[in-house]
C-alpha positions in Angstrom: -4.8 -14.8 -7.3 -3.1 -18.1 -8.9 -1.3 -15.4 -11.4 -0.2 -13.4 -8.6 1.2 -16.2 -6.6 2.9 -17.6 -9.7 4.4 -14.1 -10.5 5.8 -14.0 -6.8 7.1 -17.4 -7.2 9.2 -16.3 -9.9 10.7 -13.5 -8.3 13.9 -14.2 -5.9 14.1 -11.1 -3.9 16.7 -10.7 -1.1 15.8 -8.9 2.1 17.8 -5.8 2.6 19.3 -5.1 6.1 17.0 -3.1 8.6 19.4 0.0 8.3 19.3 0.1 4.7 18.4 4.0 3.5 16.6 2.3 0.5 13.8 1.0 2.9 11.3 2.7 5.0 12.7 2.6 8.6 10.0 4.9 10.3 7.1 2.6 11.4 8.5 0.0 8.9 6.8 -3.0 10.9 3.4 -1.4 10.3 4.1 -0.3 6.8 5.3 -4.1 5.8 2.9 -6.0 8.1 5.9 -7.4 10.1 5.2 -5.5 13.4 4.7 -7.7 16.6 1.0 -7.2 16.3 0.5 -8.2 12.7 -1.5 -11.1 13.6 -4.2 -9.2 14.9 -4.7 -8.0 11.1 -7.8 -9.3 9.4 -6.5 -10.2 6.0 -9.9 -10.9 4.5 -10.9 -7.4 2.8 -13.7 -5.4 3.6 -15.3 -3.1 0.9 -15.3 0.4 1.5 -14.8 3.6 -0.4 -12.1 6.1 -0.4 -14.8 8.6 0.9 -15.6 6.4 4.0 -12.0 6.1 4.7 -11.3 10.0 4.3 -14.1 10.5 6.7 -12.6 8.5 9.5 -11.5 10.5 12.5 -7.7 11.3 12.7 -6.0 9.9 15.8 -3.9 12.2 17.7 -1.1 11.4 18.3 -0.6 9.1 15.2 -0.6 5.5 16.2 2.8 3.9 16.3 1.0 0.8 16.9 -2.2 -1.2 15.8 -4.4 0.6 17.9 -7.3 1.3 15.8 -10.0 -0.8 13.9 -8.6 1.0 11.0 -5.3 -0.6 11.1 -6.3 -4.0 12.1 -8.0 -4.7 8.9 -7.4 -4.9 5.0 -9.7 -2.6 3.2 -10.9 -2.8 -0.5 -11.6 0.1 -2.4 -12.6 0.9 -6.0 -10.7 3.8 -7.4 -8.6 5.4 -10.1 -4.9 5.5 -9.8 -4.3 9.0 -11.0 -0.5 9.1 -10.6 2.3 7.2 -9.2 5.7 7.3 -8.6 9.0 5.5 -7.0 9.7 7.1 -3.4 13.3 7.3 -1.9 12.4 4.5 0.5 11.5 2.1 -2.3 7.8 2.2 -2.1 5.7 2.7 -5.2 3.5 5.5 -4.0 -0.1 5.7 -5.5 -2.7 8.5 -5.6 -6.2 7.1 -5.5 -9.4 9.1 -6.6 -13.0 8.3 -6.0 -16.0 10.6 -6.3 -14.2 13.7 -5.1 -11.8 12.0 -2.4 -8.1 11.2 -2.5 -5.9 8.9 -0.6 -2.6 7.1 -0.7 -1.7 3.5 -1.2 1.8 2.2 -1.0 3.8 -0.9 -2.3 7.0 -1.8 -0.6 9.8 -3.3 -2.5 10.2 -7.1 -2.0 13.9 -6.3 -0.8 12.3 -4.1 2.0 9.5 -6.6 3.2 11.0 -8.8 6.0 10.6 -12.5 5.9 8.5 -12.6 8.7 5.9 -10.4 7.2 2.3 -11.7 6.9 1.1 -12.0 3.3 4.6 -11.2 1.9 4.0 -13.4 -1.1 0.9 -11.3 -1.9 2.5 -8.1 -1.4 5.4 -9.1 -3.6 3.2 -10.4 -6.3 0.9 -7.5 -6.4 3.8 -5.0 -6.8 5.3 -7.0 -9.7 2.0 -7.2 -11.3 1.4 -3.4 -11.1 4.8 -2.9 -12.7 4.2 -5.5 -15.5 0.7 -4.1 -16.4 0.9 -0.4 -15.4 4.7 0.3 -16.1 8.1 0.8 -13.7 7.9 3.7 -11.5 10.2 6.6 -11.7 11.0 9.1 -9.1 8.8 12.0 -10.9 5.1 11.5 -10.9 3.5 9.7 -13.7 -0.1 10.1 -14.8 -2.3 6.8 -15.0 -5.8 7.0 -15.0 -6.3 3.1 -14.3 -9.3 1.9 -12.8 -9.0 -0.6 -10.1 -10.1 -2.5 -7.2 -7.4 -2.1 -4.5 -6.7 -3.8 -1.3 -4.4 -2.7 1.6 -4.0 -2.6 5.3 -5.1 0.6 6.8 -2.6 2.9 8.1 -2.6 6.4 9.5 0.6 8.4 8.4 2.0 11.4 10.3 0.8 14.7 8.9 3.1 15.8 6.1 3.2 17.8 2.9 2.1 15.4 0.5 -0.7 16.3 -1.8 -3.2 15.2 -2.6 -3.9 12.9 0.4 -6.7 12.0 2.7 -7.4 14.8 5.1 -6.9 12.4 8.0 -4.0 10.9 6.3 -5.2 7.5 6.1 -3.5 5.2 3.5 -3.4 1.6 2.5 -0.1 0.7 3.4 0.9 -2.1 2.4 -1.3 -2.8 -0.6 -2.0 -6.6 -0.5 -4.4 -6.9 -3.5 -5.0 -5.2 -7.1 -7.4 -6.0 -9.6 -7.0 -4.0 -12.7 -10.7 -3.1 -14.1 -9.1 -0.9 -16.9 -6.3 1.4 -17.8 -3.2 -0.8 -18.1 -2.0 -3.6 -20.3 
């Protein structure tokens, strides 16, 4: 963790304007841990699996607030990052796989994380460490195969055409912790 804090301290990101098209605007507060209910999130990771998250019931309608226990906690899962890419909203999009189950995890750009976000330093450090260890993302999918222990806040996304994904559209968004076990330098 000291390494992550040191990496974050060297970064001097500026925060983009709220209306900047390079940052996610749909449910931005939930996706950057800067929403009014951010203090309800337990930042101490709970160990689980991709399959257990995939088995959660999909809420209808998709929550726009932290209305589920899943969205009020940081979850830690062992997984393989099978591929990653840079999205148009500046997030790094990760496809996680473990024992036949898939899900998405996302790392917002430092410039898109408001100063008021909880654990902002940690989120910035995690993304920077990922990029330094595993490579810079591009706008096309890059295979990876890294084995990680990854932590992030529970988030239910709206159903969309992204594949693969969790059947209930559960994600770890934002990613708050990452331990690379193998597969990246």
